[in-house]
N, C-alpha and C positions, 0 to 999 in steps of 0.2 A: 503493501498499500504508501503512497505515496502522498505526501504532505507538506501542504505551505503555509506557516503562519503568515497570519492579515494583521495589519499592523494599522492603528489609525494615524498620521503623522504629521498632525495638525502644527509640531514643533518638533523641527525636525532632529534636535538634541535629545529629546524624550519622550521617544515613540508610544503609543498607549498596545498592547498586546489587544486585539477585539474578539480571535476565533483562531478554527485553524480551518483548511481544508484541508478535504482527503479525498485523494481518489483512489479504486479500488481495480484489480485488475480484470474486472469488466467493462471499465471505463465510466465507472457511477460516480457522481461526486456528491460530498454532502458536507458539510459545514455544521460546525458547534461555537458557538459563543463561551469566551470564557469565561468561569464563574467571576472572577475579579469585577471584570467590563461589566457583566451582568447587574451586578449593585450599583453603577453609574446610572443606571435606568435610561441611558439611551439607545433608540433603535436606528442604528444605519441606513436599512432598508424598508418604512415603518409597514407598508401594504404586502411584502412578499415574504419580511422575514419575521418570526414568532422571536419577540424579547424574552426567551424560553430556554432553560437548559435543555440539553438530546441535541440528537442528531437532525438535522434538516436536509430534503432533498427537492431540489424542482423537479416538481413533476410536469410542468406545463410547456408547449412544445416549442415557445422562445420563450428566454437564448436556450438553446440547447445544455445540456450539463450543469453549468452552473446557473447561480441566482443571476435577475438583473445587474444587481448591484456591483455583482462582482465583473459582471459583462461589459460594465459602461467602462472600467479599465480598460478593456483589449479596442483598440481605433478600428476604425473600418476603414475603405478607400486606401487614402495613400498608406497609412501608418499599419495598414496591414501589407500590403505591398512590398513594403519596405520589412518589415520580420518577417514574412515569407521569402524572401531573397537571402535573408542572415539564414534561415532555418538551409534553405538550397548549397548553400556555399559552405554550408561544414556537413552535408553531407546528409541531410535528415530527409524523409520521405513527408511530404504537407499533410500525404494519407494520415498520415501516424500521431501529426500533432495535435493535442488536445486542448482544453482549456488550460488544464494545470500549467501545460510549456509556455502555452502564449504568458500567463500570471508571470511565470518564473522569466519569461524576458522582460516582461514590466520592470519588473523588481520595484524601486522606488523610483521608476522613471516616468511615472502613469499621470495621467490629468488628475487634479482633485486631491484628496489628502490619503488615499488609503495606498499603503505599500506591501509588497510580496516578499516572505524572505523560506530558504536561499534562494536566492536570485543568479539568474544566467549571466556572465560577463559577456557585455556587448562591446565593451572599448570605448564608452562610451564617455565624452568629457568636456569640458566648457571653456580650455583654453586656447583654442582656434580662433583668429579673427576671421571673422564671414567678407568671404567675395560674393553678393547678393547675384552677379551675373555670372560666376562659373556654378554657384550652387543652381542656378536658373537653368543653362543648360545641360547640369549634370540631372537633372529633375526630369526633363523630356530624355534625355539616355534613358532612362530607369523605364520610365515609362512605353519605352521603345522597345527593351527589352535589351540596353547593353549596360550591362551592369559590373563585368569584371572590375572595373578602372575606376567606378566609381562609387560602389557603393561603401567600404569603409569611409568614405568620410561624410558622405549625406546619411549613413547611420547612425553617426554622431550630431550631427545637426539636427537629425528627424527628429528624435525621441522617438514618442508616440502619441503623435498629433492625429484626430480622425478627420475623416472626411475625403471627398473625391479629389480634392485640388491638392497638388503636390503643397509641403509646407515646413516650416521648421521651425524649434525652437530655440530663443535666441534671449541673451543679455542686453539692454540697452538703458547707456548710460545720457543719454539725450544726445550725444555725438557717434558714440561707436556701437558698430556690433559685433559681441563675442556668440558663441556658440554655445552649448550647455542647457543644462534643467535642472538643477539643484543646486544650493546653496553657490549664488550666483558673487565674485568681487563685491567688496563694499559700492556704494553709488550704483550699479547694474540693475537694472529689474527688471523680470519675466517679461518677455514678450512672444507672439506666436505672427511668424511672418508671412506670407501665402505666395506662391508660383502658380503662373496660369496652366493651365489646364491643356491637354492636345487641343481639346474643340473647345477651349475656350474664347471668349472676346478677345482681340487682341491687348485690348485695354479693361480687363477685366478687374487688375488689380486697381485704376481710378474708380469705374466703375460700384465696387465695392466700398470703396472709402467715401464717394458719395453718400450713396444709398445709407453709410453708417453715421453722417451728418444732417442728411435728412430726419432721421429716428431721431437723432440728439433733439434738434428742432420737433418735432415731434410730442415731446416728452419722455423718452423712454430713455431709462439710464443707461448707455451707452459708455464701456469702458475708454481712456485714452484712444485715440488712432491717430495712426499718419502714414503717409505715402512715404515709401524708401527710394531713392533713385541710384541708379548704380551707374557708372562711368561711362555707359553708354548710351544714357538718358532713360534709358527703359523703368517702370514704377512697377513698385509693390506694395501692395496693402499691408498694414503691420497695424496689431491691437496689442492694448496691455491684457495679459490673463488678468480675470476674475478671480479664479481657483486660487493665486496666491497674493500675498501681500506682507510684501518688508519680510520675505523670506522663511516667510510663516506660510501654512497649506490651510483651504479649506475644503470640507467635506463636498463633491458634487455629486449630483444624483441625476440621472436625466428621464425625462415621462417616459420615455422607452425601456427604461430600466429599470423604472419606477411601477411599474403595474403589466410590465414583463408584454408590451407589445410591439409587435414586428416593426421596425421601424421603415425597411421595405417595404413594407405594404400601405398604401394607402386605406391605413383600418382607424384613423381617428377621426372625432370627430372637437373641434375646440369647445363646445360643450365640455367634453371629460377635461381639458384641460382646466377651464375655470373651478369645476368641481372637483377636481384633486387639488389645486393650489387652495381652494378655500378648506378642505380636510386638513392640508398638512397644514398650512399658516395660520387658519383663524382669521385671518386679517382680507379685511374687503378693499383694503389700499394696494395691497398684493393682488388681488382679482382685478381690481382695475386695472393695474400695468399689464396682467395677463390679458383683457381687452383690448388695450393701445396697443399692444405690439400685433395684436391678429388683427386690428384694423388696418395698421402699417403695412402686414404683410399682404393683404388683399387690396387696396389702393396702389401700393408700387409696383405690384406685380411680381412677387417672392413668393413664387408656390412650390419652391422646394422645402416646406414649413414641416417636416416630418419630425416623429417623434423624439429621435435625437438634438432634434434644433432645439428642443424647448428642456431648461434643468433646472433644478431649484439646488438650496445653498445653506449647509447647517452649519450653527456655528459650535464652539466650547460646548454650550449648556444641549445642544441638541434641537434648540429653536433652527423653523426651516423659513425661507424666505425663496421670493425668485431670482432667480439669476439673469442678470443684465443681458440682454439678447444679444446672439452671433451669428454666424452666414448668413447678415441681409446681404441679399443679389437678387438682381433683376433673374427671374427664374421662369421658364413654362412651366415646370413642372410635369408628373407622371401623365402623358397622355394630354395634355392642354390642363390642367387640372391643379389643385390643391393637396397636396398629400395629405392635410388635416381641414375634411371639410369644414361647412359653415353652417351651421343648424341641418345640415345632411349635403347642403347644395354646397359643390367641389368647381363645379367651370365656371358660372355665373354668379358669385353670392351677391345679396344687395343691402340696403341700407335695410328693407325687413329684415334681413337674414341678422344683421346687429344687433336690431333693438329684439329680436326674440329673443336669440341668447342674452341679451343684456338681461330684461327681463327676467329669466331661468335664472341666472348668476344675482340679483338681489339689487342692481344699478340703475338706476333710477333711467327715464327719456330724456329728463334735463343732462344727465349725468355723460349718457351714451350720446345727444348731442354734440353735448363738446366734444367729448373726446373727439368723434368724426370728424368734425372743424377743425379741430386744432391738427389732427393727422392731415386731413386734406391739402390745406394749407401749406404746411409741410412738402407734401409730397408734388404739390404745384410748382414749389422752386425746384425740381427735378431742370431743367433746361439749362437754366442760369446757371447753377453748380455745376453739373457736368460742361459746361464750357468752360467756366472758370478754371476746372482742372483739365484743359485741355483733352477733353472727351472727342474721339473726332464724330462728325455729325453725321455720319451712318447709323453710330450708335446711340447717338444721343434721340434721331429721327426714329429707330426703333425702337424703343424703349417708350420714348412718348406715345408713340402708336399704340400703345399696346396699354398702358397708364391711363390715357383719355379714353378708357373704355371704362373704366372704375371709377375715378374721380369726376 
C-alpha cells in the first residue's frame, strides 16, 4: 500500500498534517483525517469529506480515485501536459500513472495550501531569471511535441498551473521576473504569466489584460495584473496569485472539486454556484459577487465559465469566501454556449434569466438592476480599452460584434 501525507501548508515553516491518502494494490484510494487535525474542527472540503475519523473513499464518477479537494491539486491542460512529458522522459508509462503519482509529483508546488509528502524530485527551483521570449517559444515547441531540449527549463518555470494555455509561475519585484513557486527571495511576489496557445488570438495576452481591466471597473475584486513585454515587442498577460500572500499560502477549492462536477462537461448552472456560495460562506455580499461575475461573463462573452474557473478560499479559522475571478477571456464556449448555464439558458441568456436567478438567490430587483447596469457600462468600454492596449482592429471588431448581442 502506498501512502501520502497531506499537509495544510498555510505557513511554510509550520505545516499542519491534515491526514493520509492511501492507495491499495487495486488502485483504490482512501483518505483519513489526522486525529489532531479533527480537533481543530476545520473541514477542507465541506460537501464531500466528512469531518470524522475513519477511512473515506470517493464513490463518485468524477473525479476518479480521489476526492475533489485533492484532485484540485492536479493541473489540467498545460500543467498536465508538462507532468506527462516529465513521466515519459523518466520512462514511465502514462497508463500506469495514478492520482497518487501525480500528487507526489506536485509535492508542495501546487496551487493553494495543500502539500503532499513524500514528493518526487522534479528539479524545480526559483533561481533562474526568466526570458519571456524564450519561454514562449519553448511553450509552442512543447505543444508541438518537440520537448527533449526544452522540457527541463519549462518544468522548472511551469510548476503546476492548470488551464489550457501555457503558463509559468514566477516571482516579480516590480522590475525583474524570476522562475519559482515557493519561498521567493525578499522583495519578490508570486505571479502567474501566460503565453499564447497554438490556436489563440495573436494578441491573446492583451485581450485577457483588457478583460481584467473591465472586470475591475465592473466591481469585481480582480488581483493586480500587468502586461509583460519581451525584447521583441510581444506581450504576455500576468496576474498576481491570490492563493499566496507574503509567502503565506491560502487553501483554495474549486467549485468543480467542491461538489464533484466534471468541469469538462457543461453540467452546471449559475444557480448552483449561488447556492453553494451562500451555504459555504453564509454571506449575501459574497453571493452578490458571484452574481456580478455571472453578469460579467455573459455580457463580455466569456463562455469558458466551467466549474474549475470558480473557486473558494478558506482562511486559517476555516471560514470561506468567494475567490477573486480568474481566466477572464473572450471565449465562444462549447458549441457556442456557456459552460455554466444561466437559469438553464446557455446560448442566449437574457436580463430575464439574470433576474430569475437574483430572485432565487435573495437579491432584490433593484440590486440586480444596479449590478447589471454597472457591468454593462464597464463592458461597453471594450473598444476604447482595447485600442489603448494596441489590440488589432480585427480582434476588436470580432469581440465587439459578439458583445453587442449581449449588452
